N, C-alpha and C positions, 0 to 999 in steps of 0.2 A: 704361561701362567706359572707352571712348576719351576722353570728356570729362573723366573723373576723372584719368586719366593726364596729359592735357594740363595740367590744373590743377596737378598735382604738379610737372610740369616747370617751369612758370612760377614756382611758389612755392619751388622748391628753392634753398636758400641755400648749398649746397655745390658747385654747378656753378662752373666756372672763370669769373672775371671778366676781361673784356678788359683787357690792359695799355693804358696811355694812348697809347703809340706806335701800337698797332694801331687804336685808335679814331680817331686823327688820319689814318692812312692810309685808313681806310674813308671818312672825311669827304672826303678828296681824290678818291676814286673817284666821289663824288657832286657834285664841284665843277665847275661849268660854266666857270669861269675858271681852267683848269689849265695850268701851264707848268713846264718842267724845273726852273728855279731854285726854285720853290715846293716841288716834290717833294724836291729835294736838301736844302732847308732843314729839312724835317720829318724825313727819314731820318737826317740828320747829327746830330740831337739825341740819338740813341741810338748810342753808340760800338760796342756789341756787335752791334747790328743792321747797322750800316754795315760792320763787318768781315765779317759773314756774307754780305751782299750782294756784297762784293768776292770772297769765296771762291767763291761760286756762279758769279759772272760769269767768273771765271778758270778754272773747272772745264770738263770736257768736255761739260757741259750746253750750253755756248755756246762752241764752239771758235774763239775769235778769235785773230788772228795776233800780237797784242801784249798785254803784261800791262796790266791795268786797275788803277790805283793809287789812285783816289779815287771818291767817290760821284758826282760830276758826270760823270766819264768813263763810269761804269757806266750812268748814265741816258742819256747821249748814244748809247751803243752798243746798249743793250737797247731803248730807247724808253721813254717815260714810263709807259705802261700796263703793260708787262711788268716794268719795274723796281719799280713799286708792288706788283704781284702777287707777285713774288719776295720783296720785303721783308715784305709782309703775311703770306705763308705762313710765312716764317721766324719771325716774331714769334709766330704762332699755334702752330706746332710746339713752340717753346721753352716757351711758356706751358702748353700741354697736357701736355707730357712732364714739366715741373717739378711739375705739380699731380697727377701720377698717385697714386692712392690705393692703399695696401697693405691696406686693411681688407677688400677683397673679392678673391677668387682669380680676377681677370680677367687674361686673356692679352694684356697690352699689346704684347708683341713681335709676336704674330700680327697685331694690329690695325695697327701701324705699318708692318710689312713690306708689307702689302697696300696701305695708303693711299699710302705714298711711292712704291712701284713703280707703282701706278695713276696717280699724278700724272706720273711720268716717261713712262709709255706715252702718256698723254693729251697731254703736251707735244709728243711726236714726232708723234702723230696730227694735231696742230694744223698741222703743216707739210704734211700730205698732203690736207687737206680745205680747199678754197677758201673764203675768207671767215671762217675762224675766227681769233679773237684768241688768240695763244698764252698770254698772261697770264691771260685769263678761263678758258681750259680747264684750265690748271695749278691755279688756285685751286679751281675747281669740282670737279675730280677729287679733289683732296686733301681737300675738305670733304664729299664726298658720303656718307661713312659716319660723320660726326661724331656722328650720332644714336646710334650704338652706345655711345659714351662717355657720352652723356646718359642712356641707359636703364640702363647699368651703374651709374651713380651714383645714379639715382632708385630703381631697383628692387633694387639690391644683389646678394646672393649668388644669388638665384633666377635673375636674368637672366645673371649672369656664368657660372654653371654651364651654362646653356643655350647661351650663345655659345661657350664653350670646347668643347662636345661636338657642336655642329651640324655635320652632314656637309658642308654647303656653304652658300653665300650664299642660294641659293634656299630651302633648308630653313629657314634662320634667319628669313627674311622670313615664311614661312608660320607658323612657331611664334610669332613676335611677333604676327602678326595674330590667330591663334587664341587666344592667351592674354590679350592686352591690347587687341585691336581697333585697334592702331596699330603701324606698323612704324618702323624707325629712320630711314627717309627723312623721314617726317612729323615725328618727334621732332627731327631735325637742322634741318629747316626752321623749326621753332618757335624753336630757339636762335638761328639766324642772323637771323631777324626781330627778335628781342630785341636782337641785336648791331647791327642796322641795316645789314646787308650789302646790296649792290646787288641789286635784285629779280631780275635775270636769273641771278645765282648761286643765289639761293634757289630759283628755279624748277627749275634743274638738279638740286639736291639733292632737291627734292620729287618729281621725276619719275625719279629715278635707277634705279628698279626696273622701269621700263616695258619695258626690253629683256628682262628675265627672263621676262616673261609675254606678250610680243608680238614675238618675235624676227623675224618676217617683215615686220612692218609699221612698226616704229618709225621707220626712216629716212624713211618717207613721211609719218608723222603728226607727228613731233616736229622740233625744230630740230637742226641739225648739232651744236650745242654739247651738247645733251642726249644725242644719239646717241654722240658721241665720248667723252664722260665715262662713259656707261654701258658702252660697249664696253671702255674702259680698265679698268674695274672687273672685268669678266668675264675679260678677258685676264690681268690680274695675278693673280687668284685661281687660274686654271688653271695658270699658270706656277709658282705656289707649291705646287700640289697634287701629291701623290705617287701619286694614283690616276687611272685612265683617265677621260677627260672624259665627262660625262653627255650624253645626247642633246640636251638644251636648249642646252648649251654648243656642241656641234657645229653646231647650227642657227644660232646666233649667229655663230660664226666663218665658216661658209659665207656668211652674209649679208654679213659684213665683206669677204670676198674679192670678192664681187660688187659691193659698194658702192665699195670703194677700188681694186680691181684687184690681182691677185696680186703684181705687181712693186712697187707702192706699199707693200703690206702687208709684203712681205719687207724692204723698205728701212727701214720703221718698226722691225721686229724687230732689224735690224742696228744701227741707231742707238741703240736702247735698250740692247742688249748692250754697245756701246762706252762708253755713259755710266754703266753700273752701278758700276764702281770709284770714279769721282768721287762719285757719289751716296752710296755707302756711307761714303766719307770725310767728306763734307759733313754727313751726318745721323747719323754714328756708329752705323751699323746694318748687319747682314748681310742683304742682300736675297735673293740667289739663290746656291745652291751651284754648284760646278763641274758637278755632275751635272745639275742643273736647267737650267743654261745650255746644256749640250751637248744636252739634250733639245729645246730650242726653237730652237737655232741652225740 
């Protein structure tokens, strides 16, 4: 069953194809001879992507004191790795949203709210966990659920109906494993391997459900990049939920408080809330309602 689904994913000709600019940025991630001018040259080839990079750089994601007006300035301020990650993420989001299929009753809004909010939470966590690269964690968190889009395309209405009605992420993973012997973390990793993503990002996606099933031990067994990305996914889902948190979520959040410290965690929450209006404008999506923000503030 699992091997059959994996073959279907590899053979599926309706999955999105990476745009040329995204392929070039991934190649840069794997380039041993990388420098700012080379990155600027690639990003500047795409005017819409250049504009999006400047929009994000000038947003409250990155509260700099002066306006950034060109790609070279953005790279100088963000750094090469973070600038590439922001550009790659922007290209992928545009490609995936532009290719959304209407033939299945899949809740795209639900998917993107969690993914974008999770990337925002992860980015702020990156400032609170020593040694994390903010660009890597942003891309990893944004991509960790991309397998949901893969399975919805390959399996059609059967999967879409299950996704739309699953009570939470934990239940969704169990249903995927029970019905097909594979969950969306594995499906997403297959796609990213095909897209030649950096191995450490693929590893995060593949292990993104570890925290759901091993809340007490993940931070000791896995890398901080895996831990922070997984935690961001759990936090974003809980913030979007209108029901009381499940016991497994409580365990994960208690572990986060112990791992990060209460003051650090509170600061992460505060920074995310401050960045939400800019994120909603940048990605043209409503992330959290005023009631939801009040609940977590």
